[in-house]
VMD Tcl script that builds the backbone (N, CA, C; Angstrom):
set m [mol new atoms 336]
animate dup $m
set s [atomselect $m all]
$s set {name element resname resid chain x y z} {
  {N N UNK 1 A 111.905 -89.842 -4.266}
  {CA C UNK 1 A 110.905 -90.076 -3.263}
  {C C UNK 1 A 111.518 -90.633 -1.987}
  {N N UNK 2 A 112.557 -91.455 -2.063}
  {CA C UNK 2 A 113.175 -92.054 -0.893}
  {C C UNK 2 A 113.703 -90.995 0.071}
  {N N UNK 3 A 114.148 -89.861 -0.448}
  {CA C UNK 3 A 114.760 -88.836 0.376}
  {C C UNK 3 A 113.779 -88.220 1.363}
  {N N UNK 4 A 112.502 -88.385 1.160}
  {CA C UNK 4 A 111.499 -87.774 2.018}
  {C C UNK 4 A 110.908 -88.747 3.031}
  {N N UNK 5 A 111.278 -90.026 2.937}
  {CA C UNK 5 A 110.776 -91.039 3.859}
  {C C UNK 5 A 111.292 -90.739 5.256}
  {N N UNK 6 A 110.522 -90.818 6.319}
  {CA C UNK 6 A 109.178 -91.346 6.394}
  {C C UNK 6 A 108.084 -90.298 6.207}
  {N N UNK 7 A 108.441 -89.058 5.912}
  {CA C UNK 7 A 107.441 -88.010 5.725}
  {C C UNK 7 A 106.521 -88.260 4.554}
  {N N UNK 8 A 106.994 -88.996 3.584}
  {CA C UNK 8 A 106.201 -89.406 2.431}
  {C C UNK 8 A 106.509 -90.875 2.175}
  {N N UNK 9 A 105.570 -91.617 1.617}
  {CA C UNK 9 A 105.859 -93.014 1.308}
  {C C UNK 9 A 107.090 -93.128 0.402}
  {N N UNK 10 A 107.919 -94.122 0.669}
  {CA C UNK 10 A 109.146 -94.301 -0.098}
  {C C UNK 10 A 109.007 -95.354 -1.170}
  {N N UNK 11 A 110.054 -95.459 -1.961}
  {CA C UNK 11 A 110.099 -96.460 -3.027}
  {C C UNK 11 A 111.505 -97.007 -3.112}
  {N N UNK 12 A 111.603 -98.249 -3.514}
  {CA C UNK 12 A 112.912 -98.857 -3.729}
  {C C UNK 12 A 112.775 -99.912 -4.806}
  {N N UNK 13 A 113.873 -100.229 -5.435}
  {CA C UNK 13 A 113.869 -101.252 -6.464}
  {C C UNK 13 A 115.265 -101.456 -6.980}
  {N N UNK 14 A 115.547 -102.663 -7.417}
  {CA C UNK 14 A 116.882 -102.989 -7.901}
  {C C UNK 14 A 117.076 -102.642 -9.367}
  {N N UNK 15 A 115.985 -102.516 -10.090}
  {CA C UNK 15 A 116.059 -102.173 -11.510}
  {C C UNK 15 A 115.119 -101.000 -11.758}
  {N N UNK 16 A 115.257 -100.314 -12.874}
  {CA C UNK 16 A 114.315 -99.226 -13.169}
  {C C UNK 16 A 112.855 -99.696 -13.171}
  {N N UNK 17 A 112.609 -100.900 -13.651}
  {CA C UNK 17 A 111.235 -101.404 -13.703}
  {C C UNK 17 A 110.685 -101.659 -12.309}
  {N N UNK 18 A 111.486 -102.278 -11.430}
  {CA C UNK 18 A 110.986 -102.546 -10.080}
  {C C UNK 18 A 110.887 -101.255 -9.275}
  {N N UNK 19 A 111.789 -100.315 -9.520}
  {CA C UNK 19 A 111.687 -99.023 -8.837}
  {C C UNK 19 A 110.423 -98.291 -9.297}
  {N N UNK 20 A 110.127 -98.334 -10.576}
  {CA C UNK 20 A 108.934 -97.660 -11.102}
  {C C UNK 20 A 107.670 -98.242 -10.482}
  {N N UNK 21 A 107.616 -99.556 -10.362}
  {CA C UNK 21 A 106.444 -100.185 -9.741}
  {C C UNK 21 A 106.331 -99.770 -8.283}
  {N N UNK 22 A 107.455 -99.722 -7.581}
  {CA C UNK 22 A 107.456 -99.316 -6.180}
  {C C UNK 22 A 107.045 -97.849 -6.041}
  {N N UNK 23 A 107.537 -97.003 -6.930}
  {CA C UNK 23 A 107.186 -95.577 -6.905}
  {C C UNK 23 A 105.700 -95.383 -7.178}
  {N N UNK 24 A 105.152 -96.154 -8.105}
  {CA C UNK 24 A 103.710 -96.075 -8.395}
  {C C UNK 24 A 102.892 -96.455 -7.152}
  {N N UNK 25 A 103.322 -97.502 -6.462}
  {CA C UNK 25 A 102.623 -97.931 -5.249}
  {C C UNK 25 A 102.721 -96.856 -4.164}
  {N N UNK 26 A 103.877 -96.245 -4.031}
  {CA C UNK 26 A 104.057 -95.178 -3.037}
  {C C UNK 26 A 103.165 -93.985 -3.354}
  {N N UNK 27 A 103.086 -93.616 -4.618}
  {CA C UNK 27 A 102.223 -92.505 -5.019}
  {C C UNK 27 A 100.751 -92.802 -4.714}
  {N N UNK 28 A 100.336 -94.022 -4.995}
  {CA C UNK 28 A 98.950 -94.416 -4.744}
  {C C UNK 28 A 98.643 -94.413 -3.251}
  {N N UNK 29 A 99.624 -94.749 -2.441}
  {CA C UNK 29 A 99.460 -94.824 -0.991}
  {C C UNK 29 A 99.424 -93.446 -0.342}
  {N N UNK 30 A 100.035 -92.459 -0.961}
  {CA C UNK 30 A 100.204 -91.143 -0.341}
  {C C UNK 30 A 98.887 -90.539 0.141}
  {N N UNK 31 A 97.815 -90.721 -0.579}
  {CA C UNK 31 A 96.546 -90.114 -0.183}
  {C C UNK 31 A 95.931 -90.787 1.041}
  {N N UNK 32 A 96.278 -92.038 1.304}
  {CA C UNK 32 A 95.722 -92.782 2.439}
  {C C UNK 32 A 96.632 -92.764 3.661}
  {N N UNK 33 A 97.827 -92.261 3.500}
  {CA C UNK 33 A 98.859 -92.371 4.527}
  {C C UNK 33 A 98.439 -91.804 5.879}
  {N N UNK 34 A 97.926 -90.589 5.917}
  {CA C UNK 34 A 97.552 -89.976 7.198}
  {C C UNK 34 A 96.437 -90.758 7.884}
  {N N UNK 35 A 95.466 -91.187 7.110}
  {CA C UNK 35 A 94.365 -91.969 7.685}
  {C C UNK 35 A 94.882 -93.283 8.260}
  {N N UNK 36 A 95.788 -93.946 7.540}
  {CA C UNK 36 A 96.337 -95.216 8.014}
  {C C UNK 36 A 97.222 -95.013 9.243}
  {N N UNK 37 A 97.963 -93.906 9.288}
  {CA C UNK 37 A 98.742 -93.596 10.488}
  {C C UNK 37 A 97.808 -93.434 11.683}
  {N N UNK 38 A 96.715 -92.710 11.491}
  {CA C UNK 38 A 95.745 -92.508 12.560}
  {C C UNK 38 A 95.184 -93.845 13.038}
  {N N UNK 39 A 94.834 -94.705 12.101}
  {CA C UNK 39 A 94.293 -96.027 12.462}
  {C C UNK 39 A 95.329 -96.829 13.239}
  {N N UNK 40 A 96.572 -96.833 12.788}
  {CA C UNK 40 A 97.636 -97.573 13.474}
  {C C UNK 40 A 97.845 -97.024 14.886}
  {N N UNK 41 A 97.899 -95.698 15.020}
  {CA C UNK 41 A 98.102 -95.082 16.332}
  {C C UNK 41 A 96.914 -95.360 17.257}
  {N N UNK 42 A 95.725 -95.207 16.732}
  {CA C UNK 42 A 94.517 -95.440 17.534}
  {C C UNK 42 A 94.444 -96.899 17.990}
  {N N UNK 43 A 94.807 -97.815 17.112}
  {CA C UNK 43 A 94.780 -99.241 17.459}
  {C C UNK 43 A 95.796 -99.543 18.547}
  {N N UNK 44 A 97.017 -99.032 18.406}
  {CA C UNK 44 A 98.023 -99.254 19.452}
  {C C UNK 44 A 97.598 -98.602 20.760}
  {N N UNK 45 A 96.996 -97.437 20.680}
  {CA C UNK 45 A 96.511 -96.753 21.877}
  {C C UNK 45 A 95.498 -97.637 22.605}
  {N N UNK 46 A 94.565 -98.205 21.865}
  {CA C UNK 46 A 93.528 -99.052 22.451}
  {C C UNK 46 A 94.097 -100.356 23.009}
  {N N UNK 47 A 95.091 -100.906 22.326}
  {CA C UNK 47 A 95.648 -102.192 22.729}
  {C C UNK 47 A 96.738 -102.051 23.790}
  {N N UNK 48 A 97.327 -100.892 23.909}
  {CA C UNK 48 A 98.435 -100.676 24.834}
  {C C UNK 48 A 99.758 -101.018 24.196}
  {N N UNK 49 A 99.877 -102.201 23.698}
  {CA C UNK 49 A 101.064 -102.661 22.973}
  {C C UNK 49 A 100.639 -103.841 22.117}
  {N N UNK 50 A 101.272 -103.976 20.963}
  {CA C UNK 50 A 100.901 -105.072 20.065}
  {C C UNK 50 A 101.976 -105.246 19.009}
  {N N UNK 51 A 102.087 -106.450 18.506}
  {CA C UNK 51 A 102.892 -106.696 17.315}
  {C C UNK 51 A 102.073 -106.176 16.132}
  {N N UNK 52 A 102.718 -105.720 15.075}
  {CA C UNK 52 A 101.958 -105.202 13.933}
  {C C UNK 52 A 100.882 -106.161 13.416}
  {N N UNK 53 A 101.171 -107.445 13.364}
  {CA C UNK 53 A 100.162 -108.385 12.851}
  {C C UNK 53 A 98.944 -108.433 13.771}
  {N N UNK 54 A 99.141 -108.222 15.066}
  {CA C UNK 54 A 98.008 -108.192 15.999}
  {C C UNK 54 A 97.179 -106.922 15.795}
  {N N UNK 55 A 97.862 -105.797 15.621}
  {CA C UNK 55 A 97.170 -104.535 15.395}
  {C C UNK 55 A 96.389 -104.578 14.082}
  {N N UNK 56 A 96.962 -105.203 13.072}
  {CA C UNK 56 A 96.276 -105.346 11.783}
  {C C UNK 56 A 94.983 -106.135 11.977}
  {N N UNK 57 A 95.051 -107.221 12.724}
  {CA C UNK 57 A 93.868 -108.061 12.942}
  {C C UNK 57 A 92.760 -107.293 13.662}
  {N N UNK 58 A 93.119 -106.465 14.614}
  {CA C UNK 58 A 92.133 -105.696 15.374}
  {C C UNK 58 A 91.570 -104.539 14.545}
  {N N UNK 59 A 92.420 -103.928 13.735}
  {CA C UNK 59 A 92.017 -102.728 12.985}
  {C C UNK 59 A 91.018 -103.016 11.873}
  {N N UNK 60 A 91.100 -104.210 11.291}
  {CA C UNK 60 A 90.249 -104.537 10.158}
  {C C UNK 60 A 90.774 -104.016 8.831}
  {N N UNK 61 A 91.964 -103.427 8.839}
  {CA C UNK 61 A 92.593 -102.907 7.618}
  {C C UNK 61 A 93.519 -103.985 7.072}
  {N N UNK 62 A 93.647 -104.062 5.767}
  {CA C UNK 62 A 94.551 -105.037 5.154}
  {C C UNK 62 A 95.978 -104.853 5.667}
  {N N UNK 63 A 96.620 -105.968 5.939}
  {CA C UNK 63 A 97.994 -105.937 6.424}
  {C C UNK 63 A 98.948 -105.253 5.461}
  {N N UNK 64 A 98.731 -105.451 4.173}
  {CA C UNK 64 A 99.630 -104.842 3.181}
  {C C UNK 64 A 99.542 -103.322 3.192}
  {N N UNK 65 A 98.437 -102.776 3.670}
  {CA C UNK 65 A 98.289 -101.320 3.755}
  {C C UNK 65 A 98.763 -100.789 5.099}
  {N N UNK 66 A 98.468 -101.505 6.180}
  {CA C UNK 66 A 98.736 -100.971 7.514}
  {C C UNK 66 A 100.108 -101.333 8.061}
  {N N UNK 67 A 100.568 -102.539 7.817}
  {CA C UNK 67 A 101.816 -102.987 8.435}
  {C C UNK 67 A 103.006 -102.082 8.113}
  {N N UNK 68 A 103.198 -101.633 6.869}
  {CA C UNK 68 A 104.335 -100.744 6.589}
  {C C UNK 68 A 104.254 -99.397 7.312}
  {N N UNK 69 A 103.061 -98.991 7.707}
  {CA C UNK 69 A 102.901 -97.703 8.401}
  {C C UNK 69 A 103.585 -97.722 9.754}
  {N N UNK 70 A 103.707 -98.903 10.364}
  {CA C UNK 70 A 104.378 -98.986 11.654}
  {C C UNK 70 A 105.857 -98.615 11.526}
  {N N UNK 71 A 106.497 -99.005 10.440}
  {CA C UNK 71 A 107.900 -98.604 10.210}
  {C C UNK 71 A 108.007 -97.091 10.080}
  {N N UNK 72 A 107.053 -96.483 9.390}
  {CA C UNK 72 A 107.046 -95.024 9.248}
  {C C UNK 72 A 106.847 -94.351 10.605}
  {N N UNK 73 A 105.944 -94.896 11.406}
  {CA C UNK 73 A 105.679 -94.311 12.718}
  {C C UNK 73 A 106.868 -94.472 13.659}
  {N N UNK 74 A 107.606 -95.566 13.532}
  {CA C UNK 74 A 108.843 -95.725 14.312}
  {C C UNK 74 A 109.845 -94.667 13.884}
  {N N UNK 75 A 110.019 -94.497 12.571}
  {CA C UNK 75 A 110.966 -93.503 12.056}
  {C C UNK 75 A 110.555 -92.083 12.458}
  {N N UNK 76 A 109.256 -91.849 12.613}
  {CA C UNK 76 A 108.751 -90.539 13.035}
  {C C UNK 76 A 108.845 -90.329 14.543}
  {N N UNK 77 A 109.252 -91.361 15.290}
  {CA C UNK 77 A 109.364 -91.242 16.739}
  {C C UNK 77 A 108.043 -91.316 17.473}
  {N N UNK 78 A 107.012 -91.889 16.829}
  {CA C UNK 78 A 105.693 -91.989 17.452}
  {C C UNK 78 A 105.391 -93.379 18.007}
  {N N UNK 79 A 106.152 -94.358 17.560}
  {CA C UNK 79 A 105.984 -95.745 17.995}
  {C C UNK 79 A 107.371 -96.292 18.305}
  {N N UNK 80 A 107.449 -97.150 19.322}
  {CA C UNK 80 A 108.737 -97.740 19.695}
  {C C UNK 80 A 108.548 -99.197 20.083}
  {N N UNK 81 A 109.597 -100.009 19.932}
  {CA C UNK 81 A 109.512 -101.400 20.359}
  {C C UNK 81 A 109.576 -101.485 21.888}
  {N N UNK 82 A 108.861 -102.455 22.442}
  {CA C UNK 82 A 108.878 -102.667 23.891}
  {C C UNK 82 A 110.056 -103.529 24.322}
  {N N UNK 83 A 110.662 -104.244 23.380}
  {CA C UNK 83 A 111.704 -105.217 23.689}
  {C C UNK 83 A 111.165 -106.638 23.658}
  {N N UNK 84 A 109.856 -106.770 23.663}
  {CA C UNK 84 A 109.207 -108.076 23.590}
  {C C UNK 84 A 109.006 -108.461 22.122}
  {N N UNK 85 A 108.953 -109.767 21.863}
  {CA C UNK 85 A 108.675 -110.265 20.517}
  {C C UNK 85 A 107.586 -111.330 20.620}
  {N N UNK 86 A 106.768 -111.426 19.571}
  {CA C UNK 86 A 105.720 -112.437 19.519}
  {C C UNK 86 A 105.751 -113.130 18.167}
  {N N UNK 87 A 105.428 -114.405 18.193}
  {CA C UNK 87 A 105.437 -115.201 16.973}
  {C C UNK 87 A 104.121 -115.035 16.223}
  {N N UNK 88 A 104.241 -114.696 14.951}
  {CA C UNK 88 A 103.074 -114.572 14.092}
  {C C UNK 88 A 102.591 -115.984 13.761}
  {N N UNK 89 A 101.355 -116.326 14.119}
  {CA C UNK 89 A 100.883 -117.693 13.867}
  {C C UNK 89 A 100.743 -118.021 12.383}
  {N N UNK 90 A 100.585 -117.018 11.541}
  {CA C UNK 90 A 100.446 -117.262 10.104}
  {C C UNK 90 A 101.777 -117.549 9.426}
  {N N UNK 91 A 102.826 -116.827 9.840}
  {CA C UNK 91 A 104.122 -116.970 9.171}
  {C C UNK 91 A 105.149 -117.728 9.999}
  {N N UNK 92 A 104.940 -117.808 11.300}
  {CA C UNK 92 A 105.913 -118.440 12.190}
  {C C UNK 92 A 107.085 -117.527 12.529}
  {N N UNK 93 A 107.103 -116.324 11.951}
  {CA C UNK 93 A 108.202 -115.391 12.207}
  {C C UNK 93 A 107.922 -114.578 13.461}
  {N N UNK 94 A 109.000 -114.111 14.071}
  {CA C UNK 94 A 108.908 -113.312 15.278}
  {C C UNK 94 A 108.772 -111.838 14.918}
  {N N UNK 95 A 107.904 -111.125 15.634}
  {CA C UNK 95 A 107.685 -109.704 15.367}
  {C C UNK 95 A 107.836 -108.913 16.661}
  {N N UNK 96 A 108.374 -107.717 16.544}
  {CA C UNK 96 A 108.531 -106.835 17.697}
  {C C UNK 96 A 107.169 -106.344 18.158}
  {N N UNK 97 A 107.012 -106.283 19.462}
  {CA C UNK 97 A 105.811 -105.687 20.054}
  {C C UNK 97 A 106.074 -104.188 20.149}
  {N N UNK 98 A 105.092 -103.400 19.730}
  {CA C UNK 98 A 105.246 -101.950 19.663}
  {C C UNK 98 A 104.288 -101.257 20.623}
  {N N UNK 99 A 104.655 -100.027 20.999}
  {CA C UNK 99 A 103.782 -99.181 21.812}
  {C C UNK 99 A 103.964 -97.737 21.370}
  {N N UNK 100 A 103.043 -96.889 21.771}
  {CA C UNK 100 A 103.166 -95.468 21.477}
  {C C UNK 100 A 104.272 -94.866 22.331}
  {N N UNK 101 A 104.971 -93.904 21.771}
  {CA C UNK 101 A 105.956 -93.155 22.552}
  {C C UNK 101 A 105.228 -92.078 23.356}
  {N N UNK 102 A 105.924 -91.468 24.279}
  {CA C UNK 102 A 105.343 -90.355 25.043}
  {C C UNK 102 A 104.962 -89.217 24.100}
  {N N UNK 103 A 105.761 -89.013 23.054}
  {CA C UNK 103 A 105.450 -87.977 22.061}
  {C C UNK 103 A 104.096 -88.246 21.415}
  {N N UNK 104 A 103.852 -89.488 21.041}
  {CA C UNK 104 A 102.574 -89.841 20.412}
  {C C UNK 104 A 101.434 -89.670 21.398}
  {N N UNK 105 A 101.643 -90.113 22.622}
  {CA C UNK 105 A 100.585 -89.987 23.637}
  {C C UNK 105 A 100.244 -88.520 23.874}
  {N N UNK 106 A 101.262 -87.673 23.920}
  {CA C UNK 106 A 101.021 -86.240 24.117}
  {C C UNK 106 A 100.282 -85.649 22.920}
  {N N UNK 107 A 100.657 -86.090 21.731}
  {CA C UNK 107 A 100.014 -85.580 20.510}
  {C C UNK 107 A 98.562 -86.027 20.439}
  {N N UNK 108 A 98.309 -87.271 20.811}
  {CA C UNK 108 A 96.959 -87.805 20.769}
  {C C UNK 108 A 96.118 -87.172 21.877}
  {N N UNK 109 A 96.713 -86.980 23.037}
  {CA C UNK 109 A 96.017 -86.331 24.133}
  {C C UNK 109 A 94.804 -87.064 24.648}
  {N N UNK 110 A 94.800 -88.392 24.492}
  {CA C UNK 110 A 93.681 -89.163 24.988}
  {C C UNK 110 A 92.473 -89.186 24.077}
  {N N UNK 111 A 92.563 -88.534 22.923}
  {CA C UNK 111 A 91.430 -88.489 21.996}
  {C C UNK 111 A 91.438 -89.635 21.003}
  {N N UNK 112 A 92.413 -90.522 21.113}
  {CA C UNK 112 A 92.506 -91.612 20.140}
  {C C UNK 112 A 91.510 -92.695 20.432}
}
mol reanalyze $m
mol bondsrecalc $m
mol representation Tube
mol addrep $m
């Protein structure tokens, strides 16, 4: 499954048991992936730029479902970092601020 990432949800694990659990989660996520990508793209489009935790808060989707989609969208060339970072008030960690690429904007065509 890893060989197809970001085109398909990936899996990783240090042991066969942890890999199996990760693969099961990836399989379960596969049916929601396109919808979650759309939500992530639409949210960034509306916000202009945002850290993933900010986009999650606006979208109303669980962070555990939406936040990993931003990594997939970066790998797909649809989202890029702005160079800015913002501190997540919940974790205290710094997160990259993201925006849509020109490719994503052209694909969306203003319909997002």
